[in-house]
N, CA, C and O atoms as a GROMACS GRO file, in nm:
protein
  476
    1MET      N    1   0.085  -0.117   0.000
    1MET     CA    2   0.000   0.000   0.000
    1MET      C    3   0.090   0.124   0.000
    1MET      O    4   0.160   0.151   0.097
    2ASP      N    5   0.085   0.197  -0.108
    2ASP     CA    6   0.163   0.320  -0.119
    2ASP      C    7   0.073   0.439  -0.091
    2ASP      O    8  -0.041   0.445  -0.137
    3LEU      N    9   0.125   0.532  -0.015
    3LEU     CA   10   0.051   0.653   0.019
    3LEU      C   11   0.089   0.765  -0.076
    3LEU      O   12   0.202   0.774  -0.124
    4SER      N   13  -0.009   0.850  -0.102
    4SER     CA   14   0.023   0.968  -0.181
    4SER      C   15   0.103   1.064  -0.094
    4SER      O   16   0.108   1.049   0.028
    5LYS      N   17   0.165   1.162  -0.156
    5LYS     CA   18   0.245   1.258  -0.080
    5LYS      C   19   0.158   1.334   0.018
    5LYS      O   20   0.201   1.364   0.130
    6GLU      N   21   0.036   1.365  -0.022
    6GLU     CA   22  -0.056   1.439   0.066
    6GLU      C   23  -0.094   1.356   0.188
    6GLU      O   24  -0.097   1.408   0.300
    7GLU      N   25  -0.124   1.228   0.168
    7GLU     CA   26  -0.159   1.140   0.279
    7GLU      C   27  -0.040   1.122   0.373
    7GLU      O   28  -0.056   1.123   0.496
    8ALA      N   29   0.077   1.105   0.316
    8ALA     CA   30   0.197   1.090   0.398
    8ALA      C   31   0.223   1.216   0.480
    8ALA      O   32   0.260   1.208   0.597
    9GLN      N   33   0.202   1.334   0.419
    9GLN     CA   34   0.221   1.460   0.491
    9GLN      C   35   0.118   1.475   0.602
    9GLN      O   36   0.151   1.525   0.710
   10ASN      N   37  -0.006   1.434   0.577
   10ASN     CA   38  -0.110   1.441   0.680
   10ASN      C   39  -0.074   1.353   0.800
   10ASN      O   40  -0.093   1.392   0.915
   11ILE      N   41  -0.022   1.235   0.771
   11ILE     CA   42   0.020   1.144   0.879
   11ILE      C   43   0.136   1.206   0.956
   11ILE      O   44   0.140   1.202   1.078
   12GLN      N   45   0.232   1.263   0.881
   12GLN     CA   46   0.348   1.327   0.946
   12GLN      C   47   0.302   1.442   1.035
   12GLN      O   48   0.351   1.456   1.148
   13ASP      N   49   0.210   1.525   0.986
   13ASP     CA   50   0.160   1.639   1.064
   13ASP      C   51   0.088   1.592   1.190
   13ASP      O   52   0.107   1.648   1.297
   14ALA      N   53   0.005   1.488   1.175
   14ALA     CA   54  -0.069   1.436   1.290
   14ALA      C   55   0.027   1.378   1.393
   14ALA      O   56   0.007   1.396   1.513
   15THR      N   57   0.130   1.310   1.348
   15THR     CA   58   0.229   1.252   1.438
   15THR      C   59   0.305   1.362   1.512
   15THR      O   60   0.324   1.354   1.633
   16THR      N   61   0.346   1.464   1.438
   16THR     CA   62   0.418   1.575   1.499
   16THR      C   63   0.332   1.646   1.602
   16THR      O   64   0.379   1.680   1.710
   17ASP      N   65   0.204   1.669   1.568
   17ASP     CA   66   0.113   1.733   1.662
   17ASP      C   67   0.092   1.648   1.786
   17ASP      O   68   0.090   1.701   1.898
   18SER      N   69   0.077   1.518   1.769
   18SER     CA   70   0.054   1.432   1.885
   18SER      C   71   0.177   1.426   1.975
   18SER      O   72   0.165   1.420   2.097
   19ILE      N   73   0.295   1.427   1.915
   19ILE     CA   74   0.418   1.427   1.996
   19ILE      C   75   0.427   1.557   2.074
   19ILE      O   76   0.466   1.556   2.191
   20ALA      N   77   0.392   1.668   2.010
   20ALA     CA   78   0.401   1.798   2.077
   20ALA      C   79   0.303   1.809   2.193
   20ALA      O   80   0.332   1.876   2.292
   21LYS      N   81   0.187   1.743   2.182
   21LYS     CA   82   0.083   1.753   2.285
   21LYS      C   83   0.097   1.647   2.393
   21LYS      O   84   0.034   1.658   2.498
   22ARG      N   85   0.176   1.545   2.368
   22ARG     CA   86   0.185   1.432   2.458
   22ARG      C   87   0.260   1.465   2.585
   22ARG      O   88   0.362   1.534   2.584
   23LYS      N   89   0.207   1.416   2.694
   23LYS     CA   90   0.276   1.420   2.823
   23LYS      C   91   0.298   1.275   2.862
   23LYS      O   92   0.216   1.214   2.930
   24LEU      N   93   0.409   1.220   2.818
   24LEU     CA   94   0.438   1.080   2.840
   24LEU      C   95   0.484   1.058   2.983
   24LEU      O   96   0.578   1.123   3.028
   25PRO      N   97   0.419   0.966   3.056
   25PRO     CA   98   0.463   0.939   3.193
   25PRO      C   99   0.600   0.871   3.192
   25PRO      O  100   0.636   0.800   3.098
   26GLY      N  101   0.673   0.895   3.298
   26GLY     CA  102   0.808   0.843   3.308
   26GLY      C  103   0.818   0.692   3.302
   26GLY      O  104   0.918   0.639   3.255
   27TRP      N  105   0.716   0.623   3.348
   27TRP     CA  106   0.723   0.478   3.351
   27TRP      C  107   0.709   0.416   3.212
   27TRP      O  108   0.730   0.296   3.195
   28MET      N  109   0.672   0.497   3.111
   28MET     CA  110   0.659   0.447   2.974
   28MET      C  111   0.795   0.434   2.906
   28MET      O  112   0.807   0.366   2.804
   29LEU      N  113   0.895   0.498   2.959
   29LEU     CA  114   1.027   0.494   2.900
   29LEU      C  115   1.108   0.384   2.967
   29LEU      O  116   1.091   0.354   3.085
   30SER      N  117   1.197   0.324   2.889
   30SER     CA  118   1.286   0.224   2.949
   30SER      C  119   1.388   0.296   3.036
   30SER      O  120   1.405   0.418   3.026
   31ALA      N  121   1.455   0.221   3.118
   31ALA     CA  122   1.558   0.280   3.205
   31ALA      C  123   1.670   0.341   3.120
   31ALA      O  124   1.725   0.446   3.154
   32TYR      N  125   1.702   0.274   3.010
   32TYR     CA  126   1.806   0.325   2.921
   32TYR      C  127   1.764   0.458   2.858
   32TYR      O  128   1.843   0.552   2.852
   33GLU      N  129   1.639   0.465   2.812
   33GLU     CA  130   1.589   0.589   2.752
   33GLU      C  131   1.584   0.702   2.854
   33GLU      O  132   1.618   0.816   2.824
   34ASP      N  133   1.542   0.669   2.975
   34ASP     CA  134   1.538   0.770   3.080
   34ASP      C  135   1.679   0.822   3.109
   34ASP      O  136   1.698   0.942   3.131
   35LYS      N  137   1.776   0.732   3.109
   35LYS     CA  138   1.915   0.773   3.133
   35LYS      C  139   1.963   0.866   3.022
   35LYS      O  140   2.030   0.966   3.050
   36ILE      N  141   1.931   0.834   2.898
   36ILE     CA  142   1.969   0.920   2.784
   36ILE      C  143   1.904   1.056   2.796
   36ILE      O  144   1.969   1.158   2.775
   37ILE      N  145   1.776   1.058   2.828
   37ILE     CA  146   1.701   1.183   2.839
   37ILE      C  147   1.759   1.270   2.950
   37ILE      O  148   1.776   1.391   2.932
   38ARG      N  149   1.788   1.211   3.064
   38ARG     CA  150   1.847   1.286   3.176
   38ARG      C  151   1.985   1.341   3.140
   38ARG      O  152   2.019   1.454   3.176
   39LYS      N  153   2.063   1.261   3.069
   39LYS     CA  154   2.196   1.305   3.026
   39LYS      C  155   2.182   1.424   2.930
   39LYS      O  156   2.255   1.523   2.942
   40ASN      N  157   2.090   1.413   2.834
   40ASN     CA  158   2.068   1.523   2.740
   40ASN      C  159   2.018   1.649   2.810
   40ASN      O  160   2.057   1.760   2.774
   41LEU      N  161   1.932   1.630   2.911
   41LEU     CA  162   1.881   1.744   2.988
   41LEU      C  163   1.995   1.814   3.061
   41LEU      O  164   2.003   1.937   3.062
   42LYS      N  165   2.083   1.736   3.120
   42LYS     CA  166   2.198   1.792   3.193
   42LYS      C  167   2.290   1.870   3.098
   42LYS      O  168   2.332   1.982   3.130
   43GLU      N  169   2.319   1.811   2.983
   43GLU     CA  170   2.405   1.879   2.885
   43GLU      C  171   2.340   2.008   2.835
   43GLU      O  172   2.408   2.110   2.820
   44GLU      N  173   2.211   2.003   2.810
   44GLU     CA  174   2.139   2.123   2.763
   44GLU      C  175   2.138   2.232   2.870
   44GLU      O  176   2.154   2.350   2.839
   45ALA      N  177   2.121   2.193   2.995
   45ALA     CA  178   2.122   2.291   3.104
   45ALA      C  179   2.259   2.359   3.113
   45ALA      O  180   2.267   2.480   3.131
   46TRP      N  181   2.366   2.281   3.102
   46TRP     CA  182   2.500   2.340   3.109
   46TRP      C  183   2.524   2.434   2.991
   46TRP      O  184   2.590   2.537   3.007
   47LYS      N  185   2.472   2.399   2.873
   47LYS     CA  186   2.487   2.488   2.756
   47LYS      C  187   2.413   2.619   2.778
   47LYS      O  188   2.464   2.726   2.747
   48ARG      N  189   2.292   2.609   2.830
   48ARG     CA  190   2.210   2.729   2.851
   48ARG      C  191   2.264   2.817   2.963
   48ARG      O  192   2.239   2.937   2.966
   49CYS      N  193   2.338   2.758   3.055
   49CYS     CA  194   2.394   2.833   3.167
   49CYS      C  195   2.541   2.866   3.144
   49CYS      O  196   2.615   2.892   3.239
   50ASP      N  197   2.582   2.866   3.021
   50ASP     CA  198   2.723   2.887   2.986
   50ASP      C  199   2.777   3.020   3.039
   50ASP      O  200   2.893   3.028   3.079
   51GLU      N  201   2.694   3.122   3.039
   51GLU     CA  202   2.736   3.254   3.088
   51GLU      C  203   2.777   3.246   3.236
   51GLU      O  204   2.879   3.303   3.276
   52TRP      N  205   2.696   3.176   3.317
   52TRP     CA  206   2.724   3.166   3.461
   52TRP      C  207   2.844   3.075   3.487
   52TRP      O  208   2.920   3.096   3.581
   53VAL      N  209   2.859   2.973   3.403
   53VAL     CA  210   2.976   2.885   3.416
   53VAL      C  211   3.103   2.966   3.393
   53VAL      O  212   3.201   2.952   3.466
   54ALA      N  213   3.101   3.051   3.290
   54ALA     CA  214   3.218   3.133   3.259
   54ALA      C  215   3.251   3.229   3.374
   54ALA      O  216   3.367   3.248   3.409
   55GLU      N  217   3.147   3.290   3.432
   55GLU     CA  218   3.169   3.382   3.545
   55GLU      C  219   3.229   3.308   3.664
   55GLU      O  220   3.324   3.357   3.726
   56PHE      N  221   3.174   3.192   3.697
   56PHE     CA  222   3.224   3.116   3.811
   56PHE      C  223   3.367   3.068   3.784
   56PHE      O  224   3.451   3.071   3.874
   57SER      N  225   3.394   3.026   3.663
   57SER     CA  226   3.527   2.981   3.626
   57SER      C  227   3.629   3.094   3.638
   57SER      O  228   3.739   3.076   3.690
   58ALA      N  229   3.591   3.213   3.589
   58ALA     CA  230   3.681   3.328   3.598
   58ALA      C  231   3.708   3.365   3.744
   58ALA      O  232   3.822   3.393   3.780
   59CYS      N  233   3.605   3.363   3.826
   59CYS     CA  234   3.620   3.394   3.968
   59CYS      C  235   3.710   3.292   4.036
   59CYS      O  236   3.795   3.328   4.118
   60SER      N  237   3.692   3.164   4.002
   60SER     CA  238   3.772   3.060   4.067
   60SER      C  239   3.919   3.070   4.029
   60SER      O  240   4.005   3.039   4.110
   61LYS      N  241   3.948   3.113   3.907
   61LYS     CA  242   4.087   3.129   3.865
   61LYS      C  243   4.155   3.243   3.943
   61LYS      O  244   4.273   3.234   3.978
   62VAL      N  245   4.079   3.348   3.969
   62VAL     CA  246   4.134   3.463   4.040
   62VAL      C  247   4.146   3.434   4.190
   62VAL      O  248   4.242   3.478   4.254
   63SER      N  249   4.050   3.360   4.245
   63SER     CA  250   4.042   3.341   4.390
   63SER      C  251   4.135   3.235   4.446
   63SER      O  252   4.175   3.244   4.562
   64GLY      N  253   4.169   3.138   4.367
   64GLY     CA  254   4.256   3.031   4.417
   64GLY      C  255   4.187   2.947   4.524
   64GLY      O  256   4.077   2.897   4.502
   65LEU      N  257   4.252   2.930   4.639
   65LEU     CA  258   4.195   2.847   4.746
   65LEU      C  259   4.078   2.913   4.819
   65LEU      O  260   4.001   2.846   4.886
   66ARG      N  261   4.065   3.043   4.806
   66ARG     CA  262   3.954   3.113   4.871
   66ARG      C  263   3.830   3.118   4.782
   66ARG      O  264   3.751   3.212   4.790
   67ILE      N  265   3.813   3.016   4.698
   67ILE     CA  266   3.705   3.013   4.600
   67ILE      C  267   3.567   3.013   4.666
   67ILE      O  268   3.477   3.083   4.619
   68PHE      N  269   3.549   2.937   4.773
   68PHE     CA  270   3.415   2.920   4.827
   68PHE      C  271   3.359   3.046   4.891
   68PHE      O  272   3.245   3.082   4.860
   69PRO      N  273   3.428   3.114   4.976
   69PRO     CA  274   3.364   3.235   5.029
   69PRO      C  275   3.359   3.348   4.926
   69PRO      O  276   3.265   3.427   4.924
   70LYS      N  277   3.460   3.355   4.842
   70LYS     CA  278   3.469   3.468   4.750
   70LYS      C  279   3.376   3.454   4.629
   70LYS      O  280   3.325   3.555   4.579
   71CYS      N  281   3.355   3.333   4.580
   71CYS     CA  282   3.276   3.310   4.458
   71CYS      C  283   3.135   3.260   4.486
   71CYS      O  284   3.070   3.208   4.395
   72ASP      N  285   3.086   3.275   4.608
   72ASP     CA  286   2.951   3.229   4.640
   72ASP      C  287   2.843   3.293   4.553
   72ASP      O  288   2.752   3.222   4.510
   73PRO      N  289   2.847   3.422   4.525
   73PRO     CA  290   2.741   3.480   4.439
   73PRO      C  291   2.737   3.416   4.300
   73PRO      O  292   2.629   3.386   4.249
   74GLN      N  293   2.853   3.394   4.240
   74GLN     CA  294   2.857   3.331   4.108
   74GLN      C  295   2.811   3.185   4.115
   74GLN      O  296   2.740   3.136   4.026
   75LYS      N  297   2.853   3.117   4.223
   75LYS     CA  298   2.813   2.977   4.240
   75LYS      C  299   2.661   2.967   4.257
   75LYS      O  300   2.598   2.878   4.200
   76ASN      N  301   2.604   3.058   4.335
   76ASN     CA  302   2.460   3.056   4.356
   76ASN      C  303   2.383   3.084   4.227
   76ASN      O  304   2.281   3.020   4.201
   77LYS      N  305   2.432   3.179   4.147
   77LYS     CA  306   2.368   3.207   4.018
   77LYS      C  307   2.374   3.085   3.927
   77LYS      O  308   2.276   3.051   3.860
   78LEU      N  309   2.490   3.020   3.924
   78LEU     CA  310   2.506   2.900   3.842
   78LEU      C  311   2.411   2.790   3.887
   78LEU      O  312   2.346   2.726   3.804
   79HIS      N  313   2.402   2.766   4.016
   79HIS     CA  314   2.314   2.662   4.069
   79HIS      C  315   2.167   2.695   4.041
   79HIS      O  316   2.089   2.607   4.007
   80ASP      N  317   2.130   2.822   4.056
   80ASP     CA  318   1.992   2.863   4.026
   80ASP      C  319   1.959   2.839   3.880
   80ASP      O  320   1.850   2.791   3.847
   81CYS      N  321   2.053   2.872   3.793
   81CYS     CA  322   2.032   2.851   3.650
   81CYS      C  323   2.016   2.702   3.619
   81CYS      O  324   1.924   2.663   3.546
   82LEU      N  325   2.103   2.620   3.674
   82LEU     CA  326   2.095   2.476   3.649
   82LEU      C  327   1.965   2.417   3.704
   82LEU      O  328   1.902   2.333   3.639
   83ARG      N  329   1.925   2.462   3.823
   83ARG     CA  330   1.799   2.415   3.880
   83ARG      C  331   1.680   2.455   3.794
   83ARG      O  332   1.586   2.378   3.777
   84TYR      N  333   1.684   2.576   3.739
   84TYR     CA  334   1.575   2.625   3.655
   84TYR      C  335   1.555   2.535   3.533
   84TYR      O  336   1.442   2.504   3.496
   85TYR      N  337   1.664   2.492   3.472
   85TYR     CA  338   1.654   2.411   3.350
   85TYR      C  339   1.634   2.263   3.379
   85TYR      O  340   1.642   2.181   3.288
   86GLN      N  341   1.607   2.228   3.504
   86GLN     CA  342   1.576   2.090   3.536
   86GLN      C  343   1.429   2.074   3.575
   86GLN      O  344   1.390   1.974   3.635
   87LYS      N  345   1.348   2.173   3.540
   87LYS     CA  346   1.205   2.167   3.568
   87LYS      C  347   1.136   2.069   3.473
   87LYS      O  348   1.193   2.027   3.372
   88ASP      N  349   1.013   2.034   3.508
   88ASP     CA  350   0.937   1.936   3.431
   88ASP      C  351   0.919   1.975   3.284
   88ASP      O  352   0.924   1.890   3.196
   89GLU      N  353   0.900   2.104   3.258
   89GLU     CA  354   0.878   2.146   3.119
   89GLU      C  355   1.001   2.116   3.032
   89GLU      O  356   0.986   2.082   2.915
   90PHE      N  357   1.120   2.128   3.088
   90PHE     CA  358   1.241   2.099   3.012
   90PHE      C  359   1.264   1.948   3.001
   90PHE      O  360   1.318   1.901   2.901
   91VAL      N  361   1.222   1.873   3.103
   91VAL     CA  362   1.228   1.727   3.095
   91VAL      C  363   1.135   1.682   2.983
   91VAL      O  364   1.171   1.596   2.902
   92GLN      N  365   1.016   1.738   2.979
   92GLN     CA  366   0.919   1.703   2.874
   92GLN      C  367   0.973   1.739   2.736
   92GLN      O  368   0.951   1.665   2.640
   93GLU      N  369   1.042   1.850   2.725
   93GLU     CA  370   1.103   1.891   2.599
   93GLU      C  371   1.205   1.786   2.552
   93GLU      O  372   1.211   1.753   2.434
   94GLN      N  373   1.285   1.735   2.644
   94GLN     CA  374   1.385   1.633   2.610
   94GLN      C  375   1.318   1.500   2.573
   94GLN      O  376   1.365   1.429   2.485
   95ILE      N  377   1.209   1.467   2.642
   95ILE     CA  378   1.135   1.345   2.609
   95ILE      C  379   1.080   1.356   2.468
   95ILE      O  380   1.090   1.261   2.389
   96ASP      N  381   1.023   1.471   2.435
   96ASP     CA  382   0.969   1.492   2.301
   96ASP      C  383   1.078   1.483   2.195
   96ASP      O  384   1.057   1.424   2.089
   97LYS      N  385   1.194   1.540   2.222
   97LYS     CA  386   1.307   1.532   2.129
   97LYS      C  387   1.347   1.387   2.107
   97LYS      O  388   1.370   1.343   1.994
   98HIS      N  389   1.356   1.313   2.217
   98HIS     CA  390   1.396   1.172   2.208
   98HIS      C  391   1.294   1.092   2.127
   98HIS      O  392   1.332   1.012   2.042
   99LEU      N  393   1.167   1.114   2.154
   99LEU     CA  394   1.063   1.041   2.082
   99LEU      C  395   1.062   1.077   1.933
   99LEU      O  396   1.039   0.991   1.848
  100LYS      N  397   1.088   1.202   1.903
  100LYS     CA  398   1.093   1.244   1.763
  100LYS      C  399   1.210   1.175   1.691
  100LYS      O  400   1.194   1.126   1.579
  101GLU      N  401   1.326   1.171   1.756
  101GLU     CA  402   1.442   1.103   1.697
  101GLU      C  403   1.412   0.954   1.677
  101GLU      O  404   1.447   0.897   1.574
  102ARG      N  405   1.349   0.894   1.775
  102ARG     CA  406   1.315   0.752   1.767
  102ARG      C  407   1.218   0.725   1.653
  102ARG      O  408   1.231   0.627   1.580
  103LEU      N  409   1.120   0.814   1.638
  103LEU     CA  410   1.022   0.802   1.531
  103LEU      C  411   1.089   0.817   1.395
  103LEU      O  412   1.057   0.743   1.302
  104GLU      N  413   1.181   0.912   1.383
  104GLU     CA  414   1.252   0.931   1.256
  104GLU      C  415   1.335   0.808   1.220
  104GLU      O  416   1.340   0.769   1.103
  105LYS      N  417   1.398   0.747   1.319
  105LYS     CA  418   1.475   0.625   1.294
  105LYS      C  419   1.384   0.512   1.247
  105LYS      O  420   1.419   0.437   1.154
  106MET      N  421   1.268   0.499   1.311
  106MET     CA  422   1.174   0.395   1.272
  106MET      C  423   1.121   0.418   1.131
  106MET      O  424   1.106   0.323   1.053
  107GLU      N  425   1.094   0.544   1.097
  107GLU     CA  426   1.045   0.575   0.963
  107GLU      C  427   1.153   0.546   0.859
  107GLU      O  428   1.122   0.495   0.751
  108ALA      N  429   1.278   0.578   0.888
  108ALA     CA  430   1.387   0.550   0.796
  108ALA      C  431   1.403   0.400   0.776
  108ALA      O  432   1.424   0.353   0.663
  109LYS      N  433   1.394   0.324   0.884
  109LYS     CA  434   1.405   0.179   0.874
  109LYS      C  435   1.290   0.121   0.792
  109LYS      O  436   1.310   0.031   0.710
  110TYR      N  437   1.172   0.173   0.814
  110TYR     CA  438   1.055   0.128   0.738
  110TYR      C  439   1.072   0.160   0.590
  110TYR      O  440   1.041   0.076   0.505
  111ALA      N  441   1.122   0.279   0.558
  111ALA     CA  442   1.144   0.318   0.419
  111ALA      C  443   1.247   0.227   0.354
  111ALA      O  444   1.231   0.189   0.238
  112GLU      N  445   1.353   0.192   0.427
  112GLU     CA  446   1.454   0.101   0.374
  112GLU      C  447   1.394  -0.037   0.346
  112GLU      O  448   1.423  -0.099   0.244
  113GLU      N  449   1.309  -0.084   0.438
  113GLU     CA  450   1.245  -0.214   0.418
  113GLU      C  451   1.155  -0.213   0.297
  113GLU      O  452   1.150  -0.309   0.221
  114GLN      N  453   1.081  -0.102   0.280
  114GLN     CA  454   0.993  -0.091   0.164
  114GLN      C  455   1.071  -0.086   0.034
  114GLN      O  456   1.030  -0.146  -0.066
  115ALA      N  457   1.183  -0.016   0.035
  115ALA     CA  458   1.268  -0.008  -0.083
  115ALA      C  459   1.327  -0.145  -0.116
  115ALA      O  460   1.339  -0.182  -0.232
  116ALA      N  461   1.363  -0.220  -0.013
  116ALA     CA  462   1.418  -0.355  -0.035
  116ALA      C  463   1.312  -0.449  -0.091
  116ALA      O  464   1.344  -0.536  -0.172
  117LYS      N  465   1.188  -0.434  -0.049
  117LYS     CA  466   1.078  -0.518  -0.099
  117LYS      C  467   1.050  -0.490  -0.246
  117LYS      O  468   1.015  -0.582  -0.320
  118LYS      N  469   1.065  -0.365  -0.288
  118LYS     CA  470   1.037  -0.328  -0.427
  118LYS      C  471   1.139  -0.385  -0.523
  118LYS      O  472   1.110  -0.405  -0.641
  119LYS      N  473   1.260  -0.411  -0.473
  119LYS     CA  474   1.366  -0.464  -0.561
  119LYS      C  475   1.351  -0.607  -0.589
  119LYS      O  476   1.432  -0.665  -0.661
   0.00000   0.00000   0.00000
């Protein structure tokens, strides 16, 4: 059964919309997927807080061993930033990204199988 381009686009749009609206419970993901999602969330948080990381790093280079009392304001800003990006909305964003990547891989595999059947 071959789909027309319009039908395929409608399915793609519906899939994209459903992924965007989905709030997938944590127990639906495997432990491995949850680990990947948490790792991606952590990396994304560090990227988004790059400004505060740079400030804390600069302060620590200047302060030497007196880093903790002297760099507390920078450390607190960095921790606040990291905590902010670990909220549920950002976890959900990473889950959606992961599911989209997984769906794209499945679609590519399906397309390869269909191409192999036609030969």
